C-alpha positions, 0 to 999 in steps of 0.5 A: 139538593138530590142529584140522581144519576140516570143512565139505564141499566147500570148507571155507567159513567160515560164521559158525558155523564162525568162532565155533567157531574162536574158542571152540576158540582160546580153549580152547587158549589156556587149556589148559597141556596143548597145547604147539602147534597145527596148523590143517588143511583136509584133503587138498583145501582149507584154506578157500575163504573166508567164506560169501558167501551169509550176507552178500550181503544186508547193508546199510551198518547190518548190516555196521557191526554185524556187521564186528567179529564177523568179526575175532573168530575170527581175533584169538582164534587170533593170541592163542593163546600157544602156537606155531601153524601153518597146513597149507595145501593147495588153495584158501586164499582170503579168510577162509581166507588171513586164518585161516592169516595169524593162525597164526604159521607156514604150511606150504603144499602145491605145490597151494595157491593163496592169494589175498585175492579180495574186491575181485572181490565189490565189497568188501575183506578184512574179517577182517584181510587188509588188515593182516596181509597188509601186515605179512607181505609189505609194502605193495606186494605186499599192494596187488598182491594185494588190488587185483587179487584174483588168486590166487598159486601156493605158489611165488610165495607163498613167494617173497614170504614169505607162507608159510614152506615149500612141500612135496608135498601128501602131505607138508603135514600130516606136516611141519606136525605135525613142526614142531609136535612140535618146538616142543612140545619148546621152552621154553614160557615163552620161546616165549610171550614171543617171540610177544608181543615180536614181535606187540606190537613190530611195531605200535610205534616201535623204541624202544618195541619194544625196551622190550617186548623188554627187559621180556619177556627179563627176565621170563624169568629165574627161570622153569624155562625159563631155568634148565634152558636155561642150566644145560644150556648150561653143562654140555653145550653148546647144544641139549641142554636138555630142557624141562618 
């Protein structure tokens, strides 16, 4: 499934738009016919952040009340059990980067510019940026980007592990859809189990993470994925299975 952000000119993420993303994410998660998801902002920009105009007059009480909702859309995206890919062009800033980091994989165009510039507004990321960025690139690099608010080009983002691939602007959507198609042909249950093991285990001690892995591993035996995959391996060799 392709989900396209469409709020000209910069795909600034208003609260209404964030709510729409949350609803779509929950619908996708419950739809067994969807095997992979691509988020795309169009040829010019992925998303240039949250709508500051909606927040400029907040006081402490308002921010305390509203802050949890800022994370709800991206929590819903990260909870999608199917593989998710962000196809990144142009500006990927603030809330836009937080949305991209909520996806499993990120394919960036050469012209993509990424950053968490909230510090330049006198605040910090509030929709997952301090946590997801740290988990992707490590504390030192996360502090570099968040404390300075500086932007990074796609090549630097790739070098630090923030994006998985960099391609030309003309190829970014095509590449993301190709990857989604490949993942869509994979074993549904095993892909979801792998996501759960990684996402839940990273929050725990190694010992607890290994226990999560064991449970997810064992839970796949007896599923159609496991029967098909292992039978095909024994009979035809690796990489020949056709999953439901």
